[in-house]
N, C-alpha and C positions, 0 to 999 in steps of 0.2 A: 282563730278557730280552725281546726283541721277540716279540710274539704271532704266531700262525700266520696270522691274518687280515691283519695288516700285511705279512707276507712274501708271501702270495698276491696281494695287491693291488699289489705292487711293480712298477715299470715296467721291462720287459726289452726289449732290442734285440738281434736276431740278425743278424749280418753274415757273409755267405758268398756267394761268386760262383756257387755251385751250388744250384739250386732244390731238388734232392732233399735236400740236407743241411739246408736251412732247414725244409723240410716235416717232416723227421724230428724235429728239435729242437722245432719248434713243437707238433707233436702230442704229443710226450712231456711237455712242460711243461703243456699244456692238460689232459691226463689227470691230472696231479698237482695240478691246482687253480689254476694260475697264470692270472690273468685279463687282465693288461695286457701283451700281447706285440706288439711291432712288429718289422718285418723290412726288410732292404734287401740288394740284391745289388751295390750301388754303394758301394765304400769311400770315394769322394769325398764322399758325402752324410752320413757318420757324424757329423762335427763339427757340421754345421748342425743335424742332427736332435737331437743331444745338447744343443746350446745352447738349442734351443727346448723340449725336453721333460725334460731332466735325468734321464736313465735311472738307475735304481738298479743295473742290471747290464747290461753289454754282452758278449755272447758273440761273440768276434771270431776269425774265421779268419785265420791269419797269411799264408798264401800265396794272393794274389789278383792278377789282372792289373791293370796300370795304377798301383796304389797298394797296397803291402803293409801288413800289420797294424802293423809297426813305425812306419811313417810316420803311420798313423792315430793311434797312441798319442802321437806327438810333438804332433799337433794337439790332442789331448784335454788335454795338459798345460797348454796355454794357457787352456783353459776352467776346469779344476779347479786353481785357484791354490794350494790347500793341498797339491797333489802326490798326493792320493788318487785313483787311477784305478780306477773300478769295472769293471775289465776282466778277463774270464776268457777266456784265449786258447785256441785249438784248433789243434793242429799234429800232423803225423806225423813231423816232423824232431826227433830227440832234442836236437840242438845248439841248437834254437830255444827250448827250455824255459827254460834258465838265462838266455839273452839276453833273453827276454821279461820275466822277473821283474826283471832289472836295469833294463829299460826302463820299469818301473812297473806291469806287470800284477800283479794280486793272486794269481792262481792259473792253472793250465793243465789242459787235458784232452788226452789222447793219442788219436790216430786209430789204428785204428778205435774208434769211441765205444762205451763201456760205458754203457748208458742208466741203470743204477742209480747208477753213479758220477756221471753228469751231474746227476741229481737231488740227490745228496748234496752235491756241490760247489756247485751253484746255491743250495741252501738255506743252507749255511754262509756263502757269500759275501754273500747278501742279509741275513742276520742281522747280520753284522759291518758291512756298509754302512749299514743302517738305524740301527744303534746309533751309528755314526760321525756320521751326519747329526743324530741327536738330541742327541748330545754337542756338536756344533758349534753347533746352534741354541741350546742352553742357554748355551754359552760366549758367543755373540754377545749374548744377552739380558743376561748379567752385565756385559759390556762396555758395553752401552747404558745399563744402570742406573747403572753407575759414572760414565759420562760425564754423565748427567743429574744425578747427585748432585754431581759436581764443578761443574757449571754453577750448580746451586742454591747451593752453598757459596760460589762466587765472587760471585753476586749478593747473597747474604746478607752476605758480608764487606764489600761496598761499602755496603750499608745500615748496617752496624754502624759503619763509619767516619763516616757522616753523623750517626748517632744518639749514638754514644759515642766521642768523639774520642780518649779516653784508653784505648780498648780495644786491648790488644796481646797478649792471651792466645790460646791455641788456640780454634778454633771451638767455641762452646758452653760454654767454661770461663772463669770470671772468678776471678781470684786477687789481689784487692786486700788481703785480710786476710792477716796473717802465717801463720796455720795453713794456708790454702789455697795460698799462695805456696810454702811449704815442701813441700807435697804435690806440686805441679806440678813443682818442681825435682827431687824424688826420682823422680817418674814419668819425667821426661825422661832422667835418668841411667841408670835401669835398662832403658829402652827398647832401648838398644843392646846389652844383654846378654840372650842367649836363655834367660833363667831363667823358671821358673814363678812366677807372681805371685798373691798372695791380696789382693783388694781388700775391705775391710770398711767398714761404714757403715750408717746407717739406710736404710730403704726410701725411695726417691725422692731420695737425696742426690747422685746423679750418678755412681754406680759404673761404669755402662756408658760414660759419656763419658770417664772416666779410662782405662778399658780401651782405648777407641779412640785416646786420646792416646798410650798406650804402643805400640799397633799402628802408628800413623802415623809414629812416631819410630823404628821398628825397621827392620831390614834386610828384614823381611817386608811392608813397607808396600804393595808391588805385588801381594801375594797377597790372598786373601779374608779378610774379618773376619766371622765367623759367631758369633752369640750364641744361646743356648738357655736358657730358664728351666726348670731341672731340677725345681723344685717344682710346676710346672703340668702335668706329664705323669706318668701312671701308670708304675710301675717297668717293667712288661713292654713298654710302648710306648717308654719312654725308652731301653732297651737297643737297640731297633731303630733309633730315631732317631739315636743316637750311633754305633753300630757297623755299621748296615745289616743286611740279611738276604738269605738265599738263597731262590730260588723254592721254594715248598712248605714253608717253615720253620714256618708257622702258617697258620691259616685266613685267607684274603684275601691271602696273599703270592703273587701270581700271576706275579711276575717278580723277578729279582735287583734289589736296590736298594742303592746305596752309602749309608753313613751320613754324619753331619756331620764325623766325623774325617777321612774321605776327601775330603769336599767342601772342607774347610779346608786341604788340602794346600798346603804352602809359605806358609801364612798363620797366622791366629790364631783359636782357638776359645775363646769366653767361656762358662764354665759358671756361669751366674747362679743364685743361691740354692742353692749346692752343699751347704749345711747341711741341706737337705731330702732329700738322696739316701738311699735305703735302705741297710742294711748290705750286702746282696748286691751292689748296684751299686757301693758303695764299694770292694769287693774288685776288681771289674773295672776301675774307674778307677785304682786303685793299680797294677795290672799295666800299664796303658797308660803311666803315668808312669815306671815302672821299665824296661819293655822297649821302649817306643815302637813297639808293634805292637798291632793289634786283630784280632778274629775276628768275622766277621759271624754273626748268629744263623742257625743251621742249617748252618754250614760248619765244616769241620775244620781248614782251613789258616789260618795267621796272615798278616796283611798289614802290612807296615811303613808307618808314617805319619810324616810330617815336619811337625809342627804345634806351634806354641807354645800352651801352655795357660795361660789366666788364669781363676782362680776368683773368684767374688764371693759375699758373703753378708751378710745383716743380722743374723745370729745370732752369738753368742759361741761359736766352735768349741772354745775351750779348756774352757769349761764343759760342752759336749757330750762332749768327751773324758773329762772327769772323771765325767760321768754314765754313760759307757759306751755312748753312742748314736752316737758318731763315732770312727772308727779313729784311733788316735794316729799310726800310721805314715803314713796318708794325710794327716793334718793337717800333719805336718812336710814331707811331699813337696810339698804345695800352698803352704806358707808359707816358700818360699825367700826371697822378699821380700814384706813386707806393706805395703800402701798404705792407711792409714786415712783415709777421707773424712769430714771433719767435717760435722756437721749444720748446716743453714743458720742456725739460731739461734746457733750458735757462731762464725759468720763474718759478723757483721752488716755489716761494711764492704763485703761483696760484694752485699748485697741490692739496692741501687738500681742499681749498674752491671749486675748480672745481669738485673734487671727490664727495664732499657732494651734490653739485648741480646735478651731473649726477646720483648719487645714488637715490636722491629724485625723479628725473624724471623717472628712470626705475621702481622704486617701485610703483609710481603712475600709470604708463602705464600697468604694469602686475598685478596691484591690490594686492600687497603684503606689509605687514607692516614690514618695516626694519627701525629701529630707528637710526642706525649709526654704528660706528666702535668700535670693542672691543679693549682693550689696546694692543698696539704693532702693530696694523694694520696701523695706521697713519705713524709710523716710517718706516715701511716697504715700504709704498707707496713713501715716500721721498727718500729711499735708491735706488729705481729702477731708471734706466736712461731713460725709455720710448722711445725706438726707433720708436714706432708707433704713438707717440704723443697723441693728445686728443682722436683720434679714438681708440687707444689701451686702454686708460684709460676708455673710455665709455664701451668697450667690457668687460673689467675687472669688472666694476661695474655691468654690466648685468649678468655676470657669478656669481658674489658674491650674488646678489639678488636671483638668481635662487637656489643657494646652501645654503643660510643662513637658519639655522634651529632653531636658538635661538632668532630671532627677531633683531639680529645685525650681522654685518659682522665679522667673525673670521678669523684668519690667514689662516686656512685650506681652507677657501672659495676663497682665491686668487689663481691665476694661479701659477704654480710651479716656473716659472722664476722670478716672483715677490717675492715669499716667500724666494728664495735663493739669492736674490740680497744683495749686501753689499753696504755700504754708498758711494755715489759719492763724491770724494774729491774736487768737484768744487761747492761750495755753491753759492747761488744767489748773495751774496755781493761781489763776485769776489776774495775773499781772499783764497788762496790755503791752504790746511791743511798740517801739517807735517806728515812724515811717521809714527811716533808714534801714532798720532791721528787716522790715517787711520787704522792702525793695531788694535787699541783699538775698533774702531767702528766695524770692521770686526769680531773680536773675540766675542764681546758681541752680535752682530747680529746672529752669528752662534749658540751661546749658547741659545739665546732666541728662535731661530728656532726649536731647539730640546727640548724645554720646560725645560731647565736647566739640561738636561742629559749630564753629562760630558764625559761619555764613547763614546757616539755617536759624541759629539763635537770634541774630540781629534782625532777620526777616520777620520772625514771629514777634519779637519785642518792638519792632518798628523803630529801631534806633540805628545810628551809624556804627561802623566797626570801631572808629576812633572812640566813640562814647563807651562802647563795651569795654575796650582796653582800659579806659580811664576808670571805669567802675571797678573792674577786676583788680586794678592796681590799688585802688582805695580799700578793697577788701583784703589786701595782702595776698592775692592770688598770683601776682606776677613778681618774680624775683628781681632784685636790683641788678643782678648780672645778666648780660645778654650774650647769647651765643654769637660767636664770630665765624665769619666765613674763613675759608682757607686764605691766608695772606693777611689776616688781621682786620679785614673789613667787617663792620657790624652787620648782623643779619637784619633783614628788613622787617621781621615780624617777631614780636616777643613770644616767649613760650608760655602757653596757658595750659595748666593741668586740665585734663578732660574730666 
C-alpha cells in the first residue's frame, strides 16, 4: 500500500475556467495536507503542462469554453501511451459521467461539490495511480534486466563458439557424457508439458541451470523465472516471501506486499532446497499444488495463481519421507517428473568442455583476454574429483582468469587442491584401472606438478631416488641410451623428461 507521505506529495493539477472553483478545490486539498498543487484556467495548456510535469492526478472540469474536457482527454491519451489517464472529471451533467468514463477518465465528481467526497475520491485515485506507476516502473526494470541478460547471453554465445567449436548445448549446460545427454533430452521433453518437476542432485551440480532449461523450453518462457532458496530463510519469513502479506500482518509490515507466487505469474517458480522446508510450510505448499491458489499472510481471501512449480533438492526426499520429516503426499505432488542431475565426477567427459565454456564466460564478464589452458592444465582438471561439482569448477575458472598473467591458464593459476590432485581411478567408461596404472598416473602427476624436479618429487612421494628411477624406467620414461661425459665416461644420472 502507498504511504500517506507519498500521497500528500503527489502532483495535482486543477483545471477549471472559473477562478472560484479552483480556489475552493485548492484550499480544500491544502487543508488536507496535499503539497504539490498546480492550477490552470486554460484547457489548451493541460497537455503541455502534463507532458512537462507528469501529474499524478488531474481534476478536470468538463464544460469549458474553447476546448472541453473530452478534447483534453484525447490529447492526454497521446501522452499516456499505456492508456491510463489520471483524470478525475467534474461535471453537473449526469449524461457526461458515463461518457467521461468511456473516454478514459478514472472517476468523476458531481456538482455541486461535496468536499468530503472530493477528498475521498482524490485519496483513492492517488493511491491507485501511484501504485500503477510503481508497478510500471518495476515492470520496466524487469524488461531492462531481461534485455541486458539476453545481450550478455548473446555475447557469451559468440565467445563460446570461438572457444568451444563443438558446443551446441543450451547456455551453461554441457552434455557430452551419456548421462548428461539423457538428462537434457528428458528436460527438453517435459518442458512442453506443464507438470511439476523435482530436480535432484548434489549441491553445485547445476540444478538451477536445468530448471532454467525447462523454463526456456516451455510455453511460459516469456514469463518470469524466479528462484528462492527455501533452506536459507526462516519459516516465518519464508511464508511471507512466497505468499506475500497484508499491511499490519506482523511488525514491520507497513504495506501490502505480493509474494513470489504472484510475482512468478504466467512463469516458473523454482523452490530450491525444498527438503529443508518445515512441516508447517509443507502443508501450505501442498495446498498451493492442489488448489493453485495462495493466501497472503494476514488476509482471509484466496488468490488464484498460474505458476509452474519446479522443486530442487540435494537431499534424498524418499528417505526423509521414511523418517517422517517430509510429507509423503507433498513428495509425490512434487515428483510428477524427476530430473536427476549427475555429479560432475560421474560425467567426466563434460569436465573439459564445461571448463572451456565457464572460462570463456568469466573472461567475457570481467573483460580479460584468456585464450585457454596451458599444457598440463587439462590433465589436472581431469584428475580432480570435484566435490563441489560445477559450482566449484566455475569458481576455479574465475580464480584462474583473475590470476592468469600470460593470456592462458597455467597450473599455478589453479587452486592448490586441484594442482595436487592425482588421477581418479574411475573413468567415465566405467572400467576400473589397475593398481599399477593408478600408481603410474600418480607418480607422473607428482613429477609434472614439481616441474620435473626429482628431489621434490621423491620427497612428496616418500620414496628413494633409486626407486623413482626404477619406476620411471618401467613406465618407459627413461631411454636405453645414457648420456656420456666427455671422454666416454657414463653420466651419473639418467635423463628423465620433465
